[in-house]
C-alpha positions in Angstrom: 6.7 -70.4 -41.4 6.8 -71.1 -45.2 8.9 -68.6 -47.2 7.2 -68.0 -50.7 10.5 -66.6 -52.1 11.8 -70.2 -52.1 9.4 -70.8 -55.0 10.4 -67.6 -56.8 7.0 -65.9 -56.0 6.5 -62.3 -55.4 4.1 -61.0 -52.7 2.7 -57.6 -52.0 0.3 -55.7 -49.8 -2.4 -53.8 -51.7 -2.6 -50.1 -51.0 -4.6 -47.2 -52.2 -2.9 -45.2 -55.0 -1.0 -42.1 -54.0 -0.5 -40.7 -57.5 -2.7 -40.3 -60.6 -2.6 -43.0 -63.3 0.4 -43.0 -65.8 -0.3 -42.1 -69.4 -0.4 -44.8 -72.1 3.0 -45.8 -73.5 6.4 -46.4 -71.9 6.9 -44.7 -68.5 10.3 -44.6 -66.7 9.7 -45.2 -63.0 12.7 -43.2 -61.7 14.0 -46.0 -59.5 17.6 -45.7 -60.7 19.6 -43.4 -63.0 21.6 -45.9 -65.0 19.3 -48.9 -65.2 15.8 -47.7 -64.5 12.6 -49.7 -64.6 10.0 -49.1 -67.3 6.3 -49.6 -67.0 4.3 -50.0 -70.3 0.7 -48.9 -70.0 -1.5 -50.0 -72.9 -3.9 -47.5 -74.3 -7.6 -47.9 -73.7 -7.4 -49.1 -70.1 -10.3 -48.3 -67.7 -8.6 -46.4 -64.9 -11.6 -47.0 -62.6 -11.0 -50.8 -62.5 -8.0 -53.0 -61.4 -6.0 -54.4 -64.3 -3.6 -57.4 -64.4 0.2 -56.7 -63.9 2.7 -58.7 -65.9 6.3 -58.5 -64.6 9.4 -59.4 -66.7 12.9 -59.5 -65.2 15.7 -59.1 -67.8 19.0 -60.6 -66.8 17.7 -62.3 -63.7 20.3 -65.1 -64.0 23.2 -62.7 -64.5 25.4 -61.9 -61.5 25.0 -63.5 -58.1 
């Protein structure tokens, strides 16, 4: 079986949302206390339609 992680690709399984949409602006996700993740939500999005997700990893080449 081919492993997509060998190409540096992410995969996911779509699921129905369990929370209401986040407000526009920077939203801390509460994943970790010291180095949390942030999700920026642009203003003017239509919350009734899917939108693209752009993911950036800072420091991905840091420590092994």
